[in-house]
C-alpha positions in Angstrom: 4.2 -24.4 2.5 6.5 -21.9 1.6 5.0 -19.0 0.3 5.4 -19.0 -3.1 3.9 -15.4 -3.8 6.5 -17.1 -5.3 -9.6 -5.6 -23.7 -11.9 -3.2 -24.3 -14.6 -5.0 -26.3 -13.2 -4.6 -29.5 -9.8 -3.9 -28.8 -8.2 -0.4 -30.8 -4.3 -0.4 -31.5 -3.4 2.3 -29.6 -2.2 6.3 -30.2 0.6 7.5 -28.7 -0.1 10.8 -26.9 2.8 13.8 -25.9 4.9 13.0 -23.0 2.0 13.6 -20.3 0.4 10.1 -19.4 2.5 7.2 -17.8 2.4 3.3 -17.0 4.5 2.3 -13.7 6.9 1.3 -10.9 6.6 -0.5 -7.7 7.2 1.9 -4.8 7.4 -0.2 -1.8 7.3 2.2 1.6 6.6 1.2 5.4 3.4 0.8 6.2 1.3 1.7 9.7 0.6 0.1 12.9 -2.0 -3.0 13.0 -4.7 -3.2 11.4 -4.4 0.0 9.5 -2.9 1.2 6.3 -0.5 4.2 6.1 0.4 7.6 4.6 2.7 4.7 2.0 2.4 2.6 -0.7 3.0 -0.6 0.1 2.9 -4.1 0.0 6.1 -5.9 1.5 9.6 -5.7 1.3 10.3 -8.2 4.0 11.3 -11.8 3.1 11.1 -12.8 6.7 8.6 -15.3 7.7 6.9 -15.4 4.0 5.4 -18.4 5.0 2.5 -16.5 6.8 1.8 -14.1 3.9 -1.1 -13.1 1.8 -2.4 -14.3 -0.4 -0.3 -17.0 -1.2 1.4 -18.3 2.5 -0.8 -19.0 5.4 -2.4 -16.2 6.3 -5.9 -16.1 6.6 -8.7 -13.0 5.5 -10.7 -13.2 8.9 -14.8 -13.5 8.4 -15.0 -9.6 9.7 -12.8 -7.1 10.4 -8.8 -6.3 9.6 -5.6 -8.1 10.1 -4.0 -7.1 13.3 -1.0 -6.3 11.0 0.2 -3.7 9.3 0.0 -4.2 5.2 4.2 -5.0 5.4 3.5 -7.8 7.7 0.8 -8.8 5.9 1.5 -8.9 2.4 3.5 -11.7 0.4 6.9 -9.9 -0.4 6.6 -8.2 -4.1 10.2 -10.4 -5.0 7.7 -13.7 -4.6 4.6 -12.2 -6.3 5.9 -13.8 -9.6 4.5 -16.2 -12.4 0.7 -17.3 -12.2 -1.6 -14.8 -10.4 -5.2 -14.7 -11.5 -7.4 -13.1 -14.1 -8.5 -10.2 -15.6 -12.6 -10.0 -14.8 -14.5 -7.8 -16.6 -17.2 -6.3 -15.1 -19.0 -4.5 -18.3 -22.4 -4.0 -17.5 -23.4 -0.6 -16.2 -26.4 -1.4 -14.1 -25.0 -2.1 -10.7 -28.3 -4.3 -9.7 -27.3 -6.6 -12.4 -26.8 -10.2 -11.4 -22.8 -10.1 -13.0 -22.0 -7.1 -9.9 -24.0 -9.0 -7.7 -21.9 -10.7 -4.6 -23.6 -14.4 -5.3 -22.1 -14.2 -8.2 -18.5 -12.8 -7.7 -17.8 -15.4 -5.2 -18.9 -17.8 -6.9 -16.2 -16.7 -10.3 -13.4 -16.0 -7.8 -14.5 -19.7 -6.3 -13.9 -21.1 -9.3 -10.7 -18.9 -10.6 -9.1 -20.8 -7.1 -10.1 -23.7 -6.7 -10.1 -24.9 -10.7 -6.9 -22.9 -11.8 -4.7 -22.1 -8.4 -5.5 -18.1 -9.2 -4.8 -16.0 -6.0 -5.5 -12.7 -7.2 -8.2 -11.2 -9.0 -7.5 -7.7 -11.5 -10.8 -6.2 -12.6 -11.6 -5.4 -16.1 -13.9 -2.6 -17.4 -15.9 -2.1 -14.5 -19.0 0.0 -16.0 -20.5 0.2 -12.5 -19.8 3.2 -11.3 -21.0 2.9 -7.8 -19.4 1.5 -4.3 -21.7 -1.7 -4.6 -19.5 -3.7 -7.1 -16.0 -2.8 -5.1 -18.2 -4.1 -1.8 -19.1 -7.0 -3.6 -15.7 -7.8 -5.2 -14.2 -7.5 -1.2 -16.6 -9.5 0.1 -15.8 -12.5 -2.9 -12.2 -12.0 -2.1 -12.3 -12.4 1.9 -15.0 -15.4 1.2 -11.9 -17.1 -1.1 -8.8 -15.8 0.5 -7.7 -13.5 -2.7 -6.2 -10.0 -3.0 -8.0 -7.3 -5.6 -7.2 -5.5 -8.1 -9.1 -2.1 -8.7 -9.3 -0.4 -11.5 -10.3 3.7 -12.4 -12.7 2.9 -16.0 -12.6 5.5 -18.8 -14.8 3.4 -21.2 -15.8 4.0 -24.5 -19.0 5.7 -23.9 -19.2 9.8 -25.6 -19.2 10.7 -21.8 -15.5 10.7 -20.7 -16.1 11.8 -17.5 -17.4 8.5 -16.0 -14.0 8.3 -14.6 -14.6 10.6 -12.0 -17.5 8.4 -10.7 -15.0 5.3 -10.6 -13.0 7.3 -8.3 -15.3 8.3 -6.2 -16.9 5.1 -5.4 -12.7 3.6 -5.2 -12.6 6.6 -2.3 -16.1 5.9 -0.9 -14.2 2.0 -0.2 -11.9 3.0 1.7 -13.6 6.0 3.4 -17.4 5.7 4.5 -17.8 1.6 3.6 -18.2 -0.7 6.2 -15.6 -2.4 4.9 -13.0 0.2 4.6 -11.1 -1.9 7.5 -10.5 -4.8 5.6 -10.3 -3.2 2.2 -6.5 -2.4 2.7 -5.6 -6.1 3.2 -7.5 -7.0 0.4 -6.9 -4.7 -2.7 -3.4 -4.8 -3.4 -3.2 -2.1 -5.4 -4.6 0.1 -8.2 -4.7 0.7 -12.1 -5.7 4.8 -13.3 -7.0 3.6 -16.5 -6.5 0.9 -19.2 -3.9 2.2 -21.8 -5.3 5.6 -21.3 -2.2 6.7 -23.1 -3.4 4.5 -26.5 -6.7 5.7 -25.8 -6.4 9.2 -25.0 -8.2 10.0 -21.9 -8.1 13.5 -20.0 -6.1 15.0 -22.3 -3.1 17.1 -20.8 -5.0 16.8 -17.4 -4.0 13.3 -17.0 -0.8 13.5 -15.0 -2.2 15.6 -12.7 -5.3 13.6 -12.2 -3.0 10.7 -11.7 -0.8 12.2 -9.2 -4.3 13.0 -7.5 -5.2 9.7 -7.5 -2.6 8.5 -6.4 -1.8 10.7 -3.2 -5.2 9.6 -1.9 -4.5 6.0 -2.6 -1.0 6.4 -0.7 -2.8 7.7 2.1 -4.5 3.7 2.4 -1.2 2.1 1.7 -3.0 1.7 -2.1 0.5 1.8 -4.6 -0.7 2.9 -7.7 0.0 2.1 -11.5 -1.5 2.7 -14.8 -2.7 -0.3 -16.8 -0.6 0.2 -20.2 1.3 -1.2 -23.1 4.8 0.3 -22.9 5.6 -0.6 -26.4 5.1 2.7 -27.6 7.4 5.3 -29.1 6.3 8.0 -26.3 7.0 4.7 -23.7 10.2 4.3 -25.0 13.5 4.7 -26.5 15.7 2.1 -27.5 16.4 0.5 -24.2 15.1 3.0 -22.1 12.5 4.9 -21.2 11.0 7.8 -23.3 9.8 11.1 -21.9 6.2 9.7 -21.0 7.4 6.5 -19.6 9.4 8.8 -17.3 7.0 11.0 -16.4 4.8 7.9 -15.2 7.5 6.1 -13.4 7.8 9.4 -11.8 4.4 9.9 -10.6 3.4 6.0 -10.2 4.4 2.7 -7.5 3.4 -0.4 -9.6 3.8 -1.8 -13.7 0.6 -2.7 -14.6 2.0 -3.6 -18.1 0.3 -4.9 -21.5 2.4 -7.2 -23.3 0.1 -8.4 -26.6 1.4 -10.6 -29.1 -1.9 -10.9 -29.9 -1.6 -7.4 -31.4 1.7 -8.1 -33.3 0.3 -10.6 -36.8 3.3 -9.2 -38.6 6.4 -10.1 -36.2 4.1 -12.6 -34.3 2.3 -14.4 -36.9 1.6 -17.2 -34.8 1.3 -18.8 -31.0 4.4 -20.5 -31.7 6.1 -17.2 -32.6 4.8 -15.2 -29.1 6.8 -16.4 -26.8 10.3 -15.1 -28.3 8.1 -12.1 -28.3 7.4 -12.0 -24.9 10.5 -13.0 -23.3 12.2 -9.7 -25.4 9.2 -7.2 -23.7 10.3 -8.9 -20.4 14.1 -8.3 -21.0 13.3 -4.1 -21.9 11.3 -3.6 -18.9 13.8 -4.9 -16.8 16.6 -3.2 -18.4 14.7 0.0 -18.9 13.8 0.4 -14.9 17.1 0.8 -13.4 16.1 -0.4 -10.0 15.4 -4.4 -9.5 13.0 -5.8 -7.0 15.6 -8.2 -5.8 18.1 -5.6 -5.0 16.8 -2.4 -3.2 14.9 -3.5 -0.1 13.9 0.2 0.2 12.4 0.8 -3.3 11.6 -2.0 -4.9 9.9 -2.7 -8.4 6.9 -5.3 -8.6 6.0 -5.9 -12.4 2.2 -7.5 -13.1 1.7 -8.5 -16.7 -2.1 -7.8 -16.4 -3.3 -8.6 -20.0 -1.9 -11.6 -21.1 -4.5 -13.1 -24.3 -4.5 -15.0 -27.2 -8.1 -15.6 -28.9 -9.3 -18.9 -29.4 -12.1 -17.9 -32.0 -11.9 -15.5 -34.8 -14.5 -13.2 -34.7 -15.0 -10.5 -31.8 -11.1 -9.5 -31.7 -9.6 -9.1 -34.7 -6.1 -9.2 -34.2 -5.4 -6.6 -37.6 -3.8 -9.8 -40.0 -2.8 -13.6 -39.4 -6.6 -14.2 -38.8 -6.0 -18.1 -39.4 -3.5 -18.0 -36.2 -6.8 -17.8 -33.6 -8.1 -21.2 -33.0 -8.5 -23.6 -29.9 -5.1 -25.4 -30.8 -3.2 -21.8 -30.9 -4.9 -20.7 -27.8 -3.7 -23.7 -26.0 -0.2 -23.0 -27.7 -0.1 -20.2 -26.2 -1.1 -20.6 -23.0 1.1 -23.3 -22.5 4.0 -21.1 -23.1 3.2 -19.5 -19.8 2.1 -21.8 -17.5 5.4 -23.7 -18.3 7.9 -21.1 -17.8 7.6 -20.5 -14.3 11.0 -20.4 -13.7 11.7 -17.4 -16.6 8.9 -15.2 -14.6 11.0 -16.3 -11.1 14.0 -15.0 -12.2 12.4 -11.6 -13.9 10.7 -11.4 -10.7 7.0 -11.2 -12.8 3.5 -12.0 -12.2 1.0 -12.2 -14.9 -2.6 -12.8 -15.0 -4.5 -14.3 -18.0 -7.1 -12.1 -19.8 -9.1 -13.1 -19.4 -11.5 -15.4 -17.0 -14.7 -15.7 -19.5 -15.7 -15.6 -22.8 -18.9 -14.1 -21.4 -17.8 -10.4 -21.5 -14.6 -11.5 -23.0 -15.8 -13.7 -26.3 -12.4 -15.5 -27.4 -10.1 -14.8 -25.0 -11.7 -16.4 -21.6 -10.0 -19.2 -20.2 -13.7 -20.6 -19.8 -16.5 -20.8 -22.3 -19.7 -19.0 -22.2 -20.8 -22.3 -20.7 -18.4 -22.2 -17.8 -16.0 -24.9 -19.5 -12.3 -24.7 -19.2 -10.9 -25.1 -22.6 -7.6 -26.2 -21.9 -8.2 -29.3 -19.9 -5.7 -29.5 -16.9 -4.6 -26.3 -17.6 -3.5 -25.0 -14.1 -0.2 -23.4 -13.6 2.5 -24.8 -11.1 4.6 -22.8 -8.8 7.9 -23.0 -8.0 
């Protein structure tokens, strides 16, 4: 068939920083020759033969080794990566030997995401295990289920704010010395350098230089780099355009991993019924604020992936900061049905989105399934348009 390629435990509303931190565009550049990634970040710009592309076409990851293609030939065009793509997948146990970080559990979860909901990609969130083993197990699980992966450099909320260095070293190891190094560029779609690093103020004045260094290394394997961030900040936007920080981030990243969270806007979004208007406004701002559209410039395409979409199904773990009476399974259902019924909107704006999160196990209330593994919304499986 035609390829239709077409947070934090207790979320804190972020602080704004000076113009040193950023969020991102997706810059697609050509890749290398067969089976290996290039020194340029890329997914795909070509629309030729898209029905055979990964992860939404007929392309299938080999059980061993890497495809005999370039990344550009392998991945679906960015213009077709719109609508529902998958889930945020919290891995919040620091003990790398814990079963939640193991290959069996990960493979099983990814299988359920795909079979039950139609997920084709997974976005890792809060990976507390700082060793390459967790990335290897994720790659193995993705190969088994023919799914794409977004990796994340994670600072965390502990006193030790240097742990991110272990995470990014483990990601480098996946692409260099790991036995899965050859296939990794064909599984890993992109990488996020932090989750709301602007709001949390991580890395101080070193952030942009560290982001740039990470990007350069990842681009060497063909992997686009961005940051997972909320653009609704004074430093990120200025009226209809970008603020100083937003401009700096765009200049030093390749992909937008945007957080749009009406859940944490209780004044302007008092109920789940009000959420869609907020989503539309934020999407339109992103499209307007970033001048180069994906469908217009083949050499410099922009891909927007909503990495944080959320609404809780019960009160207790994640406070809205107001309007708590708008937290129920009914509100949760209203919110997610608005997304699943508006595929044409996301297609028009060439934007993909992820449910934050897959399960209540680590982010109670936000999961699409509860702690017993039961789906909260019967029959919820977004259709592609």
